[in-house]
C-alpha positions in Angstrom: 115.3 -18.9 58.5 115.7 -22.4 59.9 118.9 -21.3 61.6 117.1 -18.2 63.0 114.3 -20.3 64.4 116.8 -22.6 66.0 118.5 -19.6 67.7 115.1 -18.3 68.8 114.0 -21.6 70.2 117.3 -21.7 72.2 117.0 -18.2 73.5 113.4 -18.2 74.5 113.5 -21.7 75.9 116.1 -20.3 78.4 114.1 -17.2 79.0 110.9 -19.0 79.6 112.6 -21.3 82.0 113.5 -18.3 84.1 109.8 -17.9 85.0 109.6 -21.5 86.2 111.6 -19.6 89.8 102.2 -4.5 118.5 93.8 5.3 136.0 95.9 7.8 134.0 97.9 7.8 130.9 99.2 11.3 131.5 100.7 10.1 134.7 102.1 6.9 133.4 103.5 8.0 130.1 106.6 9.4 131.7 107.1 6.2 133.8 109.3 3.2 133.0 107.1 0.3 134.0 107.5 -3.5 134.0 104.9 -6.1 134.5 105.4 -9.6 135.8 103.0 -12.2 134.4 103.5 -15.9 135.0 107.0 -15.4 136.4 108.1 -13.4 133.3 108.9 -9.7 133.4 108.2 -7.5 130.4 108.5 -3.7 129.9 105.1 -2.2 129.1 103.2 1.0 128.6 99.8 1.0 130.4 97.0 2.3 128.1 94.2 2.1 130.7 93.3 0.4 134.0 90.4 -0.3 136.3 89.7 -2.4 139.4 90.0 -5.6 137.4 91.9 -5.3 134.2 95.1 -3.6 132.9 95.3 -2.8 129.2 98.8 -2.4 128.0 101.3 -2.5 125.1 104.5 -4.6 125.3 107.4 -2.6 124.0 109.0 -5.7 122.4 105.9 -6.2 120.3 106.6 -4.7 116.9 102.9 -4.8 116.0 102.0 -2.7 119.2 99.0 -4.9 120.0 96.9 -3.8 123.0 96.6 -6.6 125.4 94.5 -7.1 128.6 95.5 -8.9 131.8 93.5 -9.4 135.0 95.2 -7.7 138.0 95.0 -11.0 139.8 97.3 -12.4 137.1 99.8 -9.6 137.4 102.5 -10.4 140.0 103.9 -6.8 140.1 103.6 -3.4 138.5 107.0 -2.0 139.1 108.1 1.6 138.4 111.7 1.6 137.4 114.2 4.2 138.8 114.6 6.7 136.0 118.0 7.9 137.3 119.7 4.5 137.4 117.9 3.2 134.3 118.2 6.3 132.1 119.4 4.4 129.0 116.8 1.7 129.4 114.1 4.4 129.8 115.3 6.2 126.7 115.0 3.0 124.8 111.4 2.5 126.0 110.5 6.1 125.2 111.8 5.6 121.7 109.5 2.6 121.3 106.5 4.3 122.9 107.0 7.4 120.6 106.5 5.1 117.6 103.6 3.1 118.9 101.7 6.2 120.2 102.3 8.3 117.0 98.8 9.4 115.9 100.0 9.6 112.3 100.5 5.9 112.1 97.8 3.6 110.8 96.2 0.8 112.8 93.8 -2.0 112.0 91.1 -2.3 114.6 89.4 -5.7 114.5 86.1 -6.1 116.4 84.7 -9.3 117.9 82.0 -9.4 115.2 84.7 -9.8 112.5 84.7 -6.2 111.1 87.9 -4.3 110.5 88.5 -0.5 110.6 91.7 1.1 109.2 92.8 4.5 110.4 94.5 6.7 113.0 93.8 6.2 116.7 93.0 9.5 118.2 92.2 8.4 121.7 92.0 5.3 123.8 90.8 6.9 127.1 87.7 5.7 128.8 85.6 2.9 127.6 86.0 3.6 123.8 88.8 3.8 121.2 88.4 6.7 118.8 89.5 6.0 115.3 89.7 8.4 112.4 89.0 6.5 109.1 88.9 7.9 105.6 85.6 6.4 104.6 83.6 6.7 107.9 85.2 9.7 109.5 85.8 9.6 113.3 84.2 6.6 115.0 84.1 5.4 118.6 84.4 1.7 119.2 83.6 0.3 122.7 86.7 -1.4 124.0 84.7 -4.5 125.0 83.9 -5.0 121.3 87.6 -4.9 120.2 89.3 -8.2 119.5 92.7 -6.7 118.6 94.5 -3.6 117.4 97.4 -4.1 115.0 99.9 -1.5 113.8 100.0 -1.3 110.0 103.4 -1.8 108.5 105.3 1.4 107.6 105.5 0.1 104.1 101.8 -0.2 103.7 99.6 2.8 102.7 95.9 3.9 102.7 94.4 4.7 99.4 90.8 5.9 99.2 90.0 4.0 102.4 91.6 0.8 101.2 94.7 -0.6 102.9 97.4 -1.4 100.3 99.7 -4.0 101.7 103.3 -4.1 100.4 103.7 -5.8 97.0 104.9 -9.3 97.9 105.8 -10.1 94.3 107.7 -7.0 93.3 110.8 -9.2 92.6 109.4 -10.4 89.3 107.0 -9.9 86.5 105.5 -12.9 84.6 108.9 -14.4 83.8 111.7 -11.9 84.1 113.1 -10.5 87.4 112.9 -6.9 88.5 115.7 -5.0 90.3 113.8 -5.5 93.6 114.5 -8.6 95.7 112.9 -10.7 98.4 113.4 -9.8 102.1 115.3 -12.2 104.3 113.0 -15.1 105.2 110.4 -14.2 102.6 109.6 -16.6 99.9 107.0 -18.1 97.5 106.2 -21.2 95.4 105.4 -20.4 91.8 103.7 -22.6 89.2 103.1 -21.7 85.6 101.0 -23.9 83.4 101.2 -26.8 85.9 104.6 -28.0 84.6 106.9 -25.1 85.4 107.7 -25.0 89.1 110.0 -22.9 91.2 110.6 -22.2 94.9 112.2 -18.8 95.8 113.6 -17.8 99.3 115.3 -14.6 100.5 118.6 -15.4 102.1 119.3 -11.8 103.0 117.5 -8.6 102.1 119.6 -8.5 98.9 120.3 -12.1 98.0 117.8 -14.8 97.1 117.9 -18.3 95.7 115.5 -20.3 93.6 115.1 -24.0 92.8 113.0 -25.1 89.9 112.0 -28.1 87.8 109.8 -29.3 85.1 108.9 -32.8 86.5 108.7 -34.7 83.2 109.9 -37.8 85.0 106.3 -38.3 86.0 105.6 -39.3 82.4 107.4 -42.5 81.9 110.7 -41.2 83.2 111.2 -38.6 80.6 114.2 -36.2 80.8 113.6 -33.6 83.5 115.0 -30.0 83.4 116.1 -28.7 86.9 117.8 -25.5 87.8 119.1 -23.0 90.4 118.2 -19.4 90.2 120.4 -17.1 92.4 119.7 -13.3 92.4 121.4 -10.2 93.8 119.5 -6.9 94.2 121.0 -3.5 95.0 119.0 -0.4 95.9 120.6 2.6 94.3 117.9 5.0 95.5 115.4 3.4 98.0 112.0 2.8 96.3 113.1 4.7 93.3 115.9 2.9 91.4 117.2 -0.6 91.9 119.5 -2.8 89.9 119.7 -6.6 90.0 121.6 -9.5 88.5 120.4 -13.1 88.3 121.4 -16.4 86.8 119.6 -19.5 85.8 121.9 -22.6 85.9 120.3 -25.8 84.9 120.7 -29.3 83.5 118.6 -32.2 82.3 118.3 -35.3 84.4 117.3 -38.8 83.4 116.1 -40.4 80.3 119.5 -41.4 79.1 120.5 -37.8 78.4 124.0 -36.5 78.7 123.0 -33.9 81.3 123.3 -31.1 78.9 123.6 -27.8 80.6 121.5 -24.7 79.9 121.3 -21.3 81.5 120.6 -17.6 81.3 122.3 -14.5 82.7 120.5 -11.2 83.0 121.1 -7.8 84.5 118.1 -5.6 85.3 117.6 -1.9 86.1 114.2 -0.9 87.6 112.9 2.6 87.8 110.0 3.3 90.2 108.6 1.9 93.5 107.4 -1.6 94.1 103.8 -0.7 93.1 104.5 1.1 89.8 107.8 0.6 87.9 109.4 -0.2 84.6 112.5 -2.4 84.1 115.1 -2.8 81.3 117.1 -5.9 81.1 119.9 -7.4 79.0 120.6 -11.1 79.1 122.5 -13.9 77.3 121.3 -17.5 77.0 123.5 -20.5 77.3 123.0 -24.0 75.8 125.1 -26.9 74.4 128.3 -25.4 75.8 128.0 -22.0 74.1 126.6 -18.6 74.9 124.4 -16.9 72.4 126.1 -14.3 70.2 123.4 -11.7 70.5 121.6 -10.6 73.7 118.0 -10.8 74.6 116.6 -7.4 75.5 113.7 -7.2 78.0 111.4 -4.4 78.8 108.8 -5.0 81.6 106.6 -3.2 84.0 103.9 -3.3 86.6 101.2 -0.8 87.6 99.1 -1.2 90.7 95.5 -0.4 90.1 93.9 -1.3 93.4 94.2 -3.1 96.7 94.7 -6.5 95.1 95.1 -5.8 91.4 98.1 -5.1 89.1 98.6 -4.6 85.4 101.8 -6.5 84.2 103.7 -6.6 81.0 106.8 -8.7 80.1 108.5 -8.3 76.8 111.5 -10.0 75.0 113.3 -8.8 71.9 116.2 -10.3 70.0 117.9 -9.1 66.8 119.8 -11.3 64.4 121.1 -10.2 61.0 119.0 -7.1 61.0 115.9 -9.1 61.8 114.0 -8.5 65.1 111.6 -10.9 66.7 110.4 -11.6 70.2 107.5 -12.1 72.6 105.0 -9.6 74.1 103.2 -10.5 77.3 100.3 -8.4 78.6 98.0 -9.2 81.5 97.3 -8.8 85.2 98.0 -10.1 88.6 95.5 -10.5 91.5 96.9 -10.8 95.0 95.1 -12.4 98.0 96.7 -13.1 101.4 97.4 -16.7 100.7 97.6 -17.0 96.9 98.4 -14.9 93.8 97.1 -15.4 90.3 98.9 -14.3 87.1 96.9 -14.2 83.8 97.2 -12.8 80.3 98.3 -13.4 76.8 101.6 -14.2 75.1 102.0 -12.8 71.6 105.0 -13.9 69.4 106.1 -11.4 66.8 108.4 -11.5 63.8 108.2 -14.1 61.1 105.2 -15.9 62.6 102.6 -15.3 60.0 99.2 -14.4 61.4 98.6 -13.0 64.9 98.7 -15.7 67.5 97.8 -15.2 71.2 98.7 -17.9 73.7 97.0 -17.8 77.1 99.3 -17.3 80.2 98.3 -18.6 83.6 100.4 -18.8 86.8 99.8 -19.3 90.5 102.1 -18.3 93.4 101.8 -19.1 97.1 103.7 -16.8 99.5 105.3 -17.9 102.8 107.7 -16.7 105.5 108.0 -13.2 106.9 
């Protein structure tokens, strides 16, 4: 039993360290127009115009924001020759088709701070007509609109609520999923104050993490540090993903010999980023040797609302016919600038009575 406990401590120490990681629209729609403002020319589509102001969309603006400019500020409104600029016009029409698609969702923000999510039916005249799920069709005076933003194609509207993409689909409490970070996307993660990790997407399929337990703050105690590279491969988009990740670490300071530790794990994830289940198989490494038996993981997440998720993360290991492990059950609440993980960690096997340890983690997203 002492030997088993030693193995378990080795395996789960490695596993736990993984978690430390945009006049007349009918007339203008067929025209290729550029506008010169402050000596800079940009292709635009004019939404409306009067004696003083031009309301337009810039085609190079992925969010398709409606912008206003005084006619006195506009140096020129130039209609391009459709014959000699056919390819350029085609490109503009492609962009306009997307931004004027009435099936797309937009967020209309008013000057009093209210937001309305829905489909824009009309922008003619002095009002913008928006079809929302909760209020039906409403008309908002243009003078009261602060901005109009196109909702990402990866977002969705559920019962009147806008569900933004799951920014933390790449992991559960500790273990990774088959999904990865997008290029330039990242987050800082802290579990129980001591376990820290920074993760950044290098490409849409490769990310890197850097973590540490800063024990050197306590009298120069030995400090574990590690790298956490990860590769994610979509087999069937938003349905089935596989991933592979490694934790490669060492211990610094305190007169240690810099003993290395690590963990290798392969993961298969079935489901989309909001609701999925993952199966993983991993091997721990410590003191120059890999574990003889694998750690099996079974994890999942289920989105229950605009900001809430149910999360489970579970580890199993069998040695000499004896199975033990850890069950983690809890939730995740996501706000724009911070995410909170919470729940309980339950060891099972030869542990005597039922013990539930609290789990608490905080993550801060950054990047695109």
